[in-house]
Each structure stands twice: as structure tokens, then as C-alpha cells.
TORKOL-4160 file (C-alpha; in steps of 0.2 Angstrom, whole numbers, padded with zeros to 4 digits, m for minus):
92
<pt num="1" X="0693" Y="0377" Z="0728"/>
<pt num="2" X="0690" Y="0395" Z="0723"/>
<pt num="3" X="0698" Y="0407" Z="0736"/>
<pt num="4" X="0691" Y="0422" Z="0743"/>
<pt num="5" X="0706" Y="0432" Z="0738"/>
<pt num="6" X="0703" Y="0427" Z="0720"/>
<pt num="7" X="0687" Y="0437" Z="0720"/>
<pt num="8" X="0690" Y="0455" Z="0716"/>
<pt num="9" X="0679" Y="0463" Z="0729"/>
<pt num="10" X="0686" Y="0451" Z="0742"/>
<pt num="11" X="0704" Y="0454" Z="0738"/>
<pt num="12" X="0716" Y="0459" Z="0751"/>
<pt num="13" X="0721" Y="0476" Z="0746"/>
<pt num="14" X="0725" Y="0491" Z="0757"/>
<pt num="15" X="0710" Y="0498" Z="0764"/>
<pt num="16" X="0699" Y="0484" Z="0759"/>
<pt num="17" X="0684" Y="0480" Z="0770"/>
<pt num="18" X="0684" Y="0463" Z="0779"/>
<pt num="19" X="0674" Y="0451" Z="0769"/>
<pt num="20" X="0657" Y="0447" Z="0777"/>
<pt num="21" X="0655" Y="0428" Z="0782"/>
<pt num="22" X="0641" Y="0427" Z="0769"/>
<pt num="23" X="0653" Y="0432" Z="0755"/>
<pt num="24" X="0666" Y="0420" Z="0761"/>
<pt num="25" X="0652" Y="0406" Z="0762"/>
<pt num="26" X="0646" Y="0410" Z="0745"/>
<pt num="27" X="0664" Y="0409" Z="0737"/>
<pt num="28" X="0668" Y="0393" Z="0747"/>
<pt num="29" X="0652" Y="0384" Z="0743"/>
<pt num="30" X="0653" Y="0387" Z="0725"/>
<pt num="31" X="0671" Y="0382" Z="0725"/>
<pt num="32" X="0668" Y="0366" Z="0735"/>
<pt num="33" X="0653" Y="0361" Z="0724"/>
<pt num="34" X="0664" Y="0363" Z="0709"/>
<pt num="35" X="0678" Y="0353" Z="0716"/>
<pt num="36" X="0666" Y="0339" Z="0721"/>
<pt num="37" X="0659" Y="0340" Z="0703"/>
<pt num="38" X="0641" Y="0343" Z="0709"/>
<pt num="39" X="0628" Y="0354" Z="0702"/>
<pt num="40" X="0616" Y="0365" Z="0712"/>
<pt num="41" X="0602" Y="0352" Z="0709"/>
<pt num="42" X="0613" Y="0338" Z="0716"/>
<pt num="43" X="0617" Y="0348" Z="0732"/>
<pt num="44" X="0598" Y="0352" Z="0733"/>
<pt num="45" X="0595" Y="0333" Z="0733"/>
<pt num="46" X="0609" Y="0328" Z="0745"/>
<pt num="47" X="0606" Y="0342" Z="0757"/>
<pt num="48" X="0586" Y="0344" Z="0756"/>
<pt num="49" X="0588" Y="0363" Z="0754"/>
<pt num="50" X="0577" Y="0372" Z="0742"/>
<pt num="51" X="0585" Y="0378" Z="0725"/>
<pt num="52" X="0580" Y="0396" Z="0729"/>
<pt num="53" X="0589" Y="0395" Z="0745"/>
<pt num="54" X="0605" Y="0387" Z="0738"/>
<pt num="55" X="0605" Y="0401" Z="0724"/>
<pt num="56" X="0603" Y="0415" Z="0737"/>
<pt num="57" X="0617" Y="0407" Z="0748"/>
<pt num="58" X="0629" Y="0406" Z="0733"/>
<pt num="59" X="0625" Y="0424" Z="0728"/>
<pt num="60" X="0629" Y="0430" Z="0746"/>
<pt num="61" X="0611" Y="0435" Z="0748"/>
<pt num="62" X="0605" Y="0424" Z="0763"/>
<pt num="63" X="0608" Y="0422" Z="0781"/>
<pt num="64" X="0612" Y="0404" Z="0786"/>
<pt num="65" X="0608" Y="0395" Z="0801"/>
<pt num="66" X="0620" Y="0383" Z="0809"/>
<pt num="67" X="0609" Y="0368" Z="0804"/>
<pt num="68" X="0608" Y="0374" Z="0786"/>
<pt num="69" X="0627" Y="0376" Z="0786"/>
<pt num="70" X="0629" Y="0358" Z="0793"/>
<pt num="71" X="0617" Y="0352" Z="0779"/>
<pt num="72" X="0628" Y="0361" Z="0766"/>
<pt num="73" X="0644" Y="0355" Z="0772"/>
<pt num="74" X="0640" Y="0336" Z="0773"/>
<pt num="75" X="0638" Y="0332" Z="0755"/>
<pt num="76" X="0653" Y="0342" Z="0751"/>
<pt num="77" X="0664" Y="0332" Z="0763"/>
<pt num="78" X="0668" Y="0349" Z="0772"/>
<pt num="79" X="0666" Y="0355" Z="0789"/>
<pt num="80" X="0655" Y="0371" Z="0792"/>
<pt num="81" X="0671" Y="0379" Z="0798"/>
<pt num="82" X="0679" Y="0376" Z="0781"/>
<pt num="83" X="0665" Y="0384" Z="0772"/>
<pt num="84" X="0667" Y="0400" Z="0783"/>
<pt num="85" X="0686" Y="0401" Z="0782"/>
<pt num="86" X="0694" Y="0413" Z="0770"/>
<pt num="87" X="0706" Y="0404" Z="0758"/>
<pt num="88" X="0723" Y="0411" Z="0753"/>
<pt num="89" X="0725" Y="0414" Z="0734"/>
<pt num="90" X="0732" Y="0400" Z="0724"/>
<pt num="91" X="0749" Y="0403" Z="0718"/>
<pt num="92" X="0755" Y="0396" Z="0702"/>
């Protein structure tokens, strides 16, 4: 999964602001979707969420309800908490 720390504007550097949850969700959703080998269209079909909304979420441009977060997590075999948890950078 792509980690929040791998995204330059979310990197942990001195004085860096704490990432917003929508930024963390965007990075984790894209990473989980890529790991699962799913396209945005497949997520739309599996979660019944509109394309525009998925695109806005992955672009960190949407506020998400708990119900929507659950609908996104289910087809990715993730929990809502996993989609909102910053990931440490991968080493190696």
C-alpha cells in the first residue's frame, strides 16, 4: 500500500503540518485499490458510489460519511480505521 509518508506533502519533516484525514484517506484508498488490482470503475460497481465521488475522495476533495467509508472499505477487504490510519514509509 502506498504510505502517507511516501507522498511529499505528507512527509514527516520538521515543521510539517499534521496530514488531514481526507489526505490520509486519499492516499490509503488509492493504495488499497491498487493493491487489490481494482480500477475506480470496479470500486464504483462494488461499493455503489458515484464515479465523481470516488474521484473526489481519491483527490482529497471530499468529506466522507461513516457509511461511505464503510462502503469503500468493504470491497478492499479493509476496515474503515485502516483507511484512516497513516502508514509508515516502506523501507527497502
